[in-house]
N, C-alpha and C positions, 0 to 999 in steps of 0.2 A: 511402684509399678513403672516399667520402662515405657518409652515412647512407642506408640503403635506403628507398625510397619506400614508404609504407604502401599496403596494398590498399584500406583503408577508413578514413575519419575519422568518428568518432561525436562529435556535438556534445552536450554535457551530461553531468554526472556525478551526476544523480539516479538513482533506482532503475531507471528505464527505460533511460537511457543506459548505466549500468554493466551491466545485464542484457544489452542488445544487444551491448556490447563483449565480454562473457564468451562469449556464444554464438558470435560470429563468430571470436574468437581460438581457441576450442576446436575450431572447424572447420578451423583451420590458416591462417587469414588473418592478415596483418600489420595490427594494429589500433592506431590512435592515437586516444585519447579527448581531445578538446579542451574545456576548461571554464574559465570565468572564476573559479569558486570551487571549493573542495574539496567533496567529497561531504558532509562534516559540516556545511556551511553551506547546503545545498540545502533546498528545501521538503520533500523526502523524509525528511530527518533528523528533522523534527518531526511526521511523520505517525504516527497510531496505526493499526496494521494487523491486522485480523482477516480471515483468508482463508476465504471462504465464508460461508454455504452457497450452493449454486447452486439458484435457483428455475426456471431455464430448462428447457424440455423436453429429453429425452435426445437428440433428433435436431436440436436447434437448434444452429447453429454457435457461438453465444455460450456455450451450455451446455457444449459440448464443450471449449472453451477454459477455461471456469471450472473444470471438473472436472479437467482436466490440471493446472491451477495448484494446486488443492487437493491433488492427489496428490503433486506435486513438493514442496510445502512440508511435507506430512506426512512425507515421506522426509527432508527437511532437519532436522526436529526431532530425528532420531537422530544428527545430525552435530554434534560439539562446535564451539562458536565461531560458529555461524550466527545466534544470537539468536532462533531459532524454537523454540517449545514448543507442546505439545498440551494444550488445556484443555477440559474438559467444562463447558458452560454452557447457559443458558436464553434463548431468544428469545421475546418475547411481543408480542401485538398486541391493540388494543381491538376489532378487527374479525376475524371468522372469515374464512378464505380458503384458497387453495391452499397446500399444504405441499411442501417439497422432499422428494425420495425418501430413504428410509432413515433418517428421524429418529424419535425417541421422543416421542410426544405427552405433554404434561404432564397429570397427573391434575388434576381440578378443584381439589383442595386445594392444588396447587402454583402456581396462578395468583394473581398479586397482585390486590387488589381493583380492579375496574373493567376487567379484561382478559378478553377473550372466548376467546382461544386462545393456545397456546404449545407449544413443543417443546424438547427437549434435543438438543444436538449436541456432538460432540467435534471441535474445529476448531483449526487452527494460529493462534497469535498470534505477532507478530513485533516484537521490539525493534529498531526501524529503525536507530539508530546502529550497533549491533552488526552487523546484517545488511549495512549498506552497507560497513563495514570488511571483512566477509567477502568481498563481491563485489570490492572493490579487490584483496585478496590473490589471489583466484581469477583476476582479469584479468591481473595481473602474472605470476603463475605460468604462464599460458598464453602469455606473451610480449608481452602488450599494454602500451602506454605511455600514461601520463596526462600531458598537458601543460597546465599552468596558464597561461592567457593569454587576454586579451580577444579575442573573436571579432568581427572587423570586419564581415564579410559572408559569406553562404554561397557567393557566387560566388568569393570569395578562396580559400576552402577547397576548392572544387571543382577548382581548378587543381593541388591538391597530392596528389590521390588519385583513382582512377577511380570510387570509390564514396563517397557521402556520406550519412550517416544523421543526420537532425535530431531530436534528443531534448532540445531546449532548454527544453521546458516553458513556463513563463511568459515566459522570455526570447525566445520566438518572436514576442512582440508587437512588439519592436523589431528583432529580427534578420531576420525574413522580408521586410518587416514585415507584421504582421497585427493591425490595431487591434481586431478582433473578439475576440481572445483576452483573457479576463478571469479574474481569480482567483475561485475559489469557496472561501471560507474556512470550515472547520469548526472553530468555537471549541472548545477543550478545556483542561481543567485537570488537572494531574498532582499527586496527593497521596499521602501515605504510606498503605499498605494497612492499614485498620482491621480486620484479621482476615477479610476477604472471601476465600473460597476458590474461588469460581466466577466465570467470566466471564459477563456478561449483555449482551444486545443486544435489538434490536427489528426488526420488519418491519411493513409497512403492511397486511397481510392481503389484499393484492391480487397476491401472487406476486412481490414485489420488495422490496428494502430501501428504507427511508425513515427517515432519522434526523432529519428536520426537522419532521415533522408530528405525528401523534398517538402516536408511539412513546415509551414511557417504561417504566421498570421499577422494582421496589421499591427496589433498591440506589441508584437515582439520583433517585427522586421528590422527596425532600426538598431536592435541589439544583436542581430545575427543569430537569434535563438529560435527554438521551435515551439515553445509552449509558454503561455502566460496565464496564470491563474490568479485572479483577484479574489482574495478570500475575505472572510467576515471579520478578520482580526487586524485590519489596517495594514496589511502587507500584500505584496505581489511576488509570486514565485515565478522566476524566469528560468527556462531550461529548453531543451535538454540535449546534450551531446552524449551519445552512448559510446563508451570506450571500454574494451576488455583489457584490464590491467590490474596491477596490485591495488589492494584496498587502501584508500587514503581518506582521511577525514580532517579537514581543516578546522582549527578552533574558531569559534564565533568571534 
């Protein structure tokens, strides 16, 4: 008896592809995830992930999705092996502006020199390689399959399953093809934690995150960078400079 035809093929093993595969498999669908590289070799594996805060209004669809995500990852922090931890940290801005709901304002003495506003928040931080491994385990436990193979075309895969989900990320540039897809690289450096206990970040004072402009914080000022996240794994992630350019990934 031959292999049963999948109900859906998901293209890509980054965080979006794996999450989509998990959700569909846990709904009872037969899922095959097709990828040319393992999840550990995807762009997702080198991302630094702080979940939240949400600046969108409560009735905004984007805000609703963001708050669901924050709640989900907050719950995952209590699950062993997910790579998710909760950390209290400070976000600061050189401009005063709208604040997300439910945050604790920084006292004047808590603001670094040159910053006009700031707040404290307890947010999920994600160690992405660990989290991706968790998603792989969850997908296989739900009956999903991962197939390492080059994807020739979406049309080819569409003949193999009634549903096709394209989560190819940067690969969509050649796969679709869509030459308008470009990499937006956020440069980051990972160093040993020099006794930092808090995560820190910034926002642009206009109701949204901005890690490329005037955002900086005291833990990162001397490095000329805009974000410092002290994680639970003995490391500090320093970033970020946003640049639209060709995709590059330096070897560790």
